C-alpha positions in Angstrom: 1.2 32.9 13.2 1.4 29.4 11.7 4.6 28.2 9.7 4.7 25.1 7.2 5.6 22.8 10.3 2.1 24.0 12.0 -0.1 23.9 8.7 1.1 19.9 7.9 0.4 19.0 11.2 -2.9 20.0 10.6 -3.0 18.6 7.4 -2.0 15.3 8.6 -4.8 15.5 11.3 -7.5 16.2 8.5 -6.4 13.2 6.6 -6.4 10.8 9.8 -7.4 12.5 13.3 -5.8 9.7 15.0 -2.4 10.2 13.4 0.3 9.9 16.2 2.9 12.3 17.1 5.2 9.8 16.5 3.8 9.5 12.7 3.8 13.1 12.4 7.2 13.7 13.7 8.7 11.0 11.0 6.6 12.8 8.0 7.6 16.3 8.9 10.7 15.8 10.0 11.1 17.1 13.5 10.7 15.5 17.0 8.0 13.9 18.9 8.4 16.4 21.7 8.4 19.3 19.0 4.9 18.0 17.4 3.6 17.3 21.1 4.6 21.2 21.7 3.1 22.9 18.4 -0.4 20.5 18.8 -0.6 21.8 22.1 0.0 25.7 21.2 -3.0 24.8 17.9 -5.2 23.5 20.8 -4.6 26.6 23.0 -4.9 28.9 20.1 -8.1 27.4 18.8 -6.5 26.4 15.5 -7.2 22.5 17.1 -11.1 23.0 18.2 -12.2 19.5 18.4 -11.2 15.6 17.4 -14.2 13.7 16.2 -14.9 10.8 14.2 -17.0 10.7 10.7 -19.2 8.5 10.3 -22.1 6.6 8.3 -25.1 7.8 9.2 -27.1 4.7 7.1 -25.2 2.4 9.3 -26.2 3.9 12.5 -29.7 3.1 11.0 -30.2 7.4 10.1 -31.7 6.6 6.5 -32.4 10.4 5.8 -29.4 13.2 6.0 -31.1 16.2 5.4 -30.0 20.0 4.9 -32.2 22.5 5.8 -32.5 25.9 5.3 -34.4 28.3 7.8 -35.1 32.0 7.8 -36.1 34.1 10.6 -37.0 37.1 12.2 -33.5 39.0 12.5 -34.0 39.2 16.3 -34.7 35.9 17.1 -32.2 34.5 14.8 -29.9 33.3 17.4 -32.5 31.8 19.8 -33.7 29.8 16.9 -30.4 28.6 15.9 -29.2 27.7 19.6 -32.8 26.3 20.8 -32.3 23.6 17.3 -28.7 23.1 18.0 -30.0 21.7 21.6 -31.6 18.7 19.7 -30.2 15.5 18.8 -31.1 15.6 15.5 -29.5 18.6 14.5 -25.6 17.4 13.7 -24.3 20.9 12.6 -25.8 24.3 13.0 -24.5 27.1 10.8 -25.7 31.3 10.9 -25.4 32.0 7.0 -25.3 34.2 4.5 -26.6 33.9 1.4 -30.4 32.3 0.4 -30.9 31.4 4.3 -30.3 32.7 8.0 -29.1 29.4 9.6 -28.5 26.1 7.9 -28.8 22.7 9.7 -27.6 19.1 8.8 -30.2 16.7 10.0 -30.0 13.0 10.7 -33.5 11.0 10.8 -34.3 7.4 11.0 -37.1 7.8 8.0 -39.1 10.2 6.0 -41.9 10.4 8.6 -39.3 11.3 11.2 -37.8 14.4 9.0 -40.9 15.6 8.2 -41.7 15.9 12.2 -38.1 17.5 12.5 -39.2 20.4 9.7 -42.7 20.8 11.2 -41.1 21.6 14.8 -38.6 23.7 13.3 -41.4 25.4 11.9 -43.3 25.8 14.6 -40.6 27.6 16.8 -41.3 31.7 17.3 -39.6 33.8 14.6 -39.2 31.4 11.9 -40.9 32.7 9.0 -39.4 29.7 6.6 -38.1 26.4 6.3 -36.6 24.6 3.4 -35.6 21.1 3.9 -33.4 19.2 0.7 -32.0 15.3 1.5 -28.9 14.2 0.3 -29.2 11.6 -2.1 -25.4 10.9 -2.2 -22.1 12.1 -0.5 -19.2 12.4 -3.3 -16.8 14.3 -0.6 -16.3 15.0 3.2 
């Protein structure tokens, strides 16, 4: 079970994934050793899954950030999602409820590349519908 100190550690890491144990200890009011122990436990139980960087896709040469919904035959859903996830252009892949069965975050260098990716997805065995949308502006990450 998570207590208030664990939740504070998570909050700090969400604000700054590079926060040091010393910084967290000062903010929370416990020892650095206690922070290390808690972080290790949070990793072991799967609360903290991965440390990563948030980057600006445009500054990396990807002018298109697309959110794509995919509908599929239910017996092929996981195979399709896993096939999509193998591609470098698929930055995130989710199985979802709602309007689409699979949602994908795609990075593409330009409109042409984005359309090629959409066509590639549409050709996968079991895909029944592909609904692309291009992100115009990111308000919050």
